[in-house]
Each structure stands twice: as structure tokens, then as C-alpha cells.
LUMVEXNU-258343 format. One record per residue: residue in one letter; x negated, y, z negated of N, C-alpha, C, O in turn. Coordinates in pm, whole numbers, always signed. Layout:
# residues N
residu / n.X / n.Y / n.Z / ca.X / ca.Y / ca.Z / c.X / c.Y / c.Z / o.X / o.Y / o.Z
A / X / Y / Z / X / Y / Z / X / Y / Z / X / Y / Z
...
# end
This chain:
# residues 80
residu / n.X / n.Y / n.Z / ca.X / ca.Y / ca.Z / c.X / c.Y / c.Z / o.X / o.Y / o.Z
X / -5007 / +9534 / +5851 / -4954 / +9482 / +5727 / -4805 / +9456 / +5746 / -4733 / +9539 / +5800
X / -4762 / +9341 / +5702 / -4622 / +9304 / +5716 / -4535 / +9380 / +5616 / -4580 / +9422 / +5510
X / -4411 / +9397 / +5654 / -4317 / +9473 / +5572 / -4294 / +9405 / +5437 / -4279 / +9473 / +5335
X / -4291 / +9272 / +5436 / -4269 / +9200 / +5311 / -4384 / +9222 / +5213 / -4361 / +9237 / +5093
X / -4507 / +9223 / +5262 / -4623 / +9244 / +5176 / -4619 / +9386 / +5119 / -4643 / +9406 / +5000
X / -4589 / +9482 / +5203 / -4582 / +9621 / +5158 / -4470 / +9640 / +5056 / -4486 / +9711 / +4957
X / -4356 / +9576 / +5080 / -4245 / +9584 / +4987 / -4282 / +9520 / +4853 / -4247 / +9572 / +4747
X / -4352 / +9409 / +4858 / -4395 / +9343 / +4735 / -4495 / +9429 / +4657 / -4489 / +9435 / +4534
X / -4586 / +9493 / +4727 / -4684 / +9581 / +4662 / -4613 / +9696 / +4592 / -4644 / +9727 / +4476
X / -4520 / +9760 / +4660 / -4449 / +9873 / +4599 / -4357 / +9827 / +4486 / -4335 / +9901 / +4390
X / -4303 / +9705 / +4496 / -4221 / +9654 / +4388 / -4304 / +9638 / +4260 / -4261 / +9681 / +4153
X / -4422 / +9576 / +4272 / -4505 / +9556 / +4154 / -4563 / +9688 / +4102 / -4577 / +9705 / +3981
X / -4595 / +9780 / +4191 / -4639 / +9913 / +4146 / -4529 / +9983 / +4067 / -4555 / +10047 / +3966
X / -4405 / +9971 / +4115 / -4293 / +10032 / +4047 / -4269 / +9969 / +3910 / -4244 / +10039 / +3813
X / -4278 / +9838 / +3902 / -4257 / +9769 / +3774 / -4367 / +9805 / +3675 / -4338 / +9839 / +3560
X / -4492 / +9799 / +3717 / -4604 / +9827 / +3627 / -4604 / +9973 / +3582 / -4618 / +10000 / +3463
X / -4589 / +10066 / +3675 / -4588 / +10207 / +3638 / -4464 / +10246 / +3559 / -4471 / +10333 / +3473
X / -4351 / +10183 / +3586 / -4231 / +10207 / +3507 / -4250 / +10160 / +3363 / -4207 / +10226 / +3269
X / -4314 / +10044 / +3348 / -4343 / +9995 / +3212 / -4440 / +10088 / +3140 / -4423 / +10114 / +3021
X / -4541 / +10139 / +3210 / -4633 / +10234 / +3149 / -4564 / +10364 / +3110 / -4595 / +10422 / +3006
X / -4472 / +10409 / +3193 / -4396 / +10530 / +3162 / -4311 / +10510 / +3037 / -4308 / +10597 / +2950
X / -4243 / +10398 / +3029 / -4160 / +10370 / +2912 / -4247 / +10355 / +2788 / -4212 / +10406 / +2681
X / -4359 / +10284 / +2801 / -4449 / +10266 / +2687 / -4506 / +10399 / +2638 / -4511 / +10423 / +2517
X / -4548 / +10485 / +2730 / -4603 / +10613 / +2689 / -4496 / +10700 / +2624 / -4525 / +10772 / +2528
X / -4373 / +10694 / +2673 / -4264 / +10768 / +2609 / -4238 / +10715 / +2468 / -4223 / +10794 / +2374
X / -4233 / +10584 / +2453 / -4207 / +10527 / +2321 / -4317 / +10560 / +2221 / -4290 / +10589 / +2105
X / -4441 / +10555 / +2267 / -4553 / +10590 / +2179 / -4543 / +10736 / +2136 / -4561 / +10768 / +2019
X / -4515 / +10823 / +2231 / -4505 / +10966 / +2197 / -4383 / +10996 / +2111 / -4388 / +11084 / +2026
X / -4274 / +10923 / +2132 / -4151 / +10949 / +2057 / -4158 / +10896 / +1915 / -4113 / +10961 / +1821
X / -4215 / +10776 / +1898 / -4210 / +10713 / +1767 / -4343 / +10716 / +1692 / -4345 / +10692 / +1571
X / -4452 / +10744 / +1759 / -4583 / +10750 / +1692 / -4651 / +10882 / +1724 / -4774 / +10887 / +1735
X / -4573 / +10988 / +1739 / -4628 / +11118 / +1774 / -4725 / +11173 / +1671 / -4826 / +11234 / +1707
X / -4695 / +11150 / +1544 / -4786 / +11198 / +1439 / -4920 / +11126 / +1445 / -5025 / +11187 / +1427
X / -4915 / +10995 / +1468 / -5038 / +10918 / +1480 / -5121 / +10964 / +1599 / -5243 / +10980 / +1588
X / -5056 / +10986 / +1711 / -5127 / +11032 / +1831 / -5187 / +11170 / +1807 / -5299 / +11199 / +1848
X / -5110 / +11256 / +1739 / -5162 / +11390 / +1708 / -5283 / +11383 / +1616 / -5381 / +11455 / +1638
X / -5278 / +11299 / +1515 / -5392 / +11285 / +1424 / -5514 / +11230 / +1496 / -5626 / +11275 / +1471
X / -5494 / +11133 / +1585 / -5607 / +11076 / +1660 / -5673 / +11181 / +1749 / -5795 / +11190 / +1754
X / -5591 / +11259 / +1819 / -5647 / +11361 / +1906 / -5698 / +11481 / +1826 / -5786 / +11554 / +1873
X / -5643 / +11501 / +1707 / -5687 / +11611 / +1622 / -5831 / +11594 / +1575 / -5897 / +11691 / +1540
X / -5879 / +11470 / +1575 / -6019 / +11446 / +1538 / -6115 / +11499 / +1644 / -6228 / +11535 / +1614
X / -6069 / +11504 / +1769 / -6154 / +11547 / +1880 / -6130 / +11691 / +1922 / -6224 / +11764 / +1956
X / -6004 / +11733 / +1919 / -5967 / +11865 / +1968 / -5890 / +11941 / +1862 / -5803 / +11885 / +1796
X / -5922 / +12068 / +1845 / -5849 / +12153 / +1751 / -5733 / +12219 / +1825 / -5747 / +12330 / +1878
X / -5619 / +12151 / +1829 / -5502 / +12199 / +1901 / -5386 / +12210 / +1803 / -5361 / +12117 / +1727
X / -5315 / +12322 / +1802 / -5197 / +12332 / +1715 / -5090 / +12230 / +1756 / -5084 / +12188 / +1871
X / -5008 / +12192 / +1661 / -4906 / +12089 / +1685 / -4809 / +12130 / +1796 / -4769 / +12046 / +1877
X / -4770 / +12257 / +1801 / -4676 / +12303 / +1904 / -4736 / +12289 / +2043 / -4668 / +12246 / +2137
X / -4863 / +12325 / +2057 / -4931 / +12311 / +2186 / -4944 / +12165 / +2224 / -4925 / +12129 / +2340
X / -4975 / +12082 / +2127 / -4986 / +11939 / +2152 / -4853 / +11881 / +2201 / -4850 / +11799 / +2292
X / -4743 / +11923 / +2140 / -4611 / +11876 / +2183 / -4581 / +11918 / +2327 / -4524 / +11841 / +2404
X / -4618 / +12041 / +2362 / -4596 / +12088 / +2499 / -4679 / +12007 / +2598 / -4632 / +11971 / +2705
X / -4803 / +11979 / +2561 / -4890 / +11900 / +2649 / -4833 / +11760 / +2668 / -4830 / +11709 / +2780
X / -4789 / +11696 / +2560 / -4731 / +11561 / +2572 / -4604 / +11562 / +2656 / -4585 / +11474 / +2741
X / -4518 / +11660 / +2633 / -4394 / +11670 / +2711 / -4425 / +11693 / +2859 / -4360 / +11635 / +2946
X / -4524 / +11776 / +2887 / -4564 / +11801 / +3026 / -4623 / +11677 / +3090 / -4596 / +11648 / +3207
X / -4702 / +11602 / +3014 / -4761 / +11479 / +3066 / -4652 / +11378 / +3103 / -4657 / +11319 / +3210
X / -4555 / +11359 / +3014 / -4447 / +11264 / +3042 / -4367 / +11309 / +3164 / -4331 / +11226 / +3248
X / -4338 / +11437 / +3173 / -4264 / +11488 / +3288 / -4340 / +11474 / +3418 / -4283 / +11435 / +3520
X / -4469 / +11504 / +3415 / -4551 / +11490 / +3536 / -4562 / +11344 / +3577 / -4552 / +11311 / +3695
X / -4582 / +11256 / +3479 / -4593 / +11113 / +3507 / -4463 / +11060 / +3566 / -4465 / +10977 / +3657
X / -4350 / +11108 / +3516 / -4221 / +11066 / +3568 / -4202 / +11111 / +3712 / -4153 / +11034 / +3796
X / -4240 / +11234 / +3742 / -4227 / +11283 / +3880 / -4318 / +11206 / +3976 / -4276 / +11170 / +4086
X / -4441 / +11181 / +3935 / -4534 / +11104 / +4019 / -4481 / +10962 / +4038 / -4489 / +10907 / +4148
X / -4427 / +10903 / +3933 / -4369 / +10769 / +3941 / -4255 / +10765 / +4042 / -4248 / +10675 / +4125
X / -4166 / +10863 / +4035 / -4053 / +10866 / +4126 / -4095 / +10888 / +4271 / -4048 / +10819 / +4361
X / -4185 / +10983 / +4292 / -4223 / +11020 / +4429 / -4311 / +10915 / +4496 / -4293 / +10885 / +4614
X / -4406 / +10859 / +4421 / -4504 / +10770 / +4483 / -4479 / +10622 / +4462 / -4548 / +10540 / +4521
X / -4382 / +10585 / +4379 / -4354 / +10443 / +4357 / -4211 / +10405 / +4390 / -4186 / +10321 / +4475
X / -4117 / +10468 / +4321 / -3978 / +10427 / +4334 / -3917 / +10464 / +4470 / -3851 / +10381 / +4532
X / -3939 / +10585 / +4515 / -3880 / +10628 / +4643 / -3934 / +10548 / +4762 / -3855 / +10504 / +4845
X / -4067 / +10526 / +4773 / -4113 / +10441 / +4884 / -4061 / +10298 / +4876 / -4031 / +10237 / +4978
X / -4050 / +10245 / +4754 / -3996 / +10109 / +4739 / -3850 / +10103 / +4784 / -3811 / +10011 / +4856
X / -3770 / +10201 / +4743 / -3632 / +10204 / +4788 / -3620 / +10223 / +4939 / -3532 / +10164 / +5002
X / -3708 / +10305 / +4996 / -3707 / +10323 / +5142 / -3740 / +10194 / +5214 / -3679 / +10162 / +5316
X / -3837 / +10118 / +5160 / -3870 / +9989 / +5222 / -3756 / +9889 / +5207 / -3734 / +9806 / +5296
X / -3684 / +9895 / +5097 / -3567 / +9808 / +5082 / -3459 / +9843 / +5184 / -3394 / +9755 / +5240
X / -3440 / +9972 / +5207 / -3336 / +10015 / +5302 / -3376 / +9976 / +5445 / -3293 / +9929 / +5523
X / -3504 / +9997 / +5479 / -3551 / +9966 / +5615 / -3547 / +9818 / +5641 / -3511 / +9774 / +5750
X / -3584 / +9738 / +5540 / -3593 / +9592 / +5558 / -3460 / +9530 / +5549 / -3447 / +9408 / +5562
# end
């Protein structure tokens, strides 16, 4: 696989996953009550626990995004 193709793949992965990260943060920040009500129909979870789960999800998603998308893309930019 050529370096340009690999760089392009990681660039689009970074853009798409970055947009998903921002979208999920915005949904949780501004529509948290709606998300809680929707999940409350399926699971009986207290609001405090739900907030911890959402915060953990956003943090985990951010770490995975950085480690598996942004860092390899930056490394390919430096190498190329």
C-alpha cells in the first residue's frame, strides 16, 4: 500500500471520527435530558449513574480517537 493512500485513509478516518466525537458531545451536552428519557424507557438507571456512563463514554471515545486516528495520521504526515 502506498503512503499516500494510507495517509488519505487516516485523514478521512480522523475527520469522520472527529465529527462523530463532536456530535456525540453536543448531543450529550445540549440534549442530555432527552437522551436520559430515551434510555430510561429501556433501563432503570439513576440520573447520576447515567451521567457517569456518558462522561466515561465520551472520554473513552476521545482516547480511542486520539490513539487510533489522530496520532497515526500525524505520524504519516511527519514521515511523508
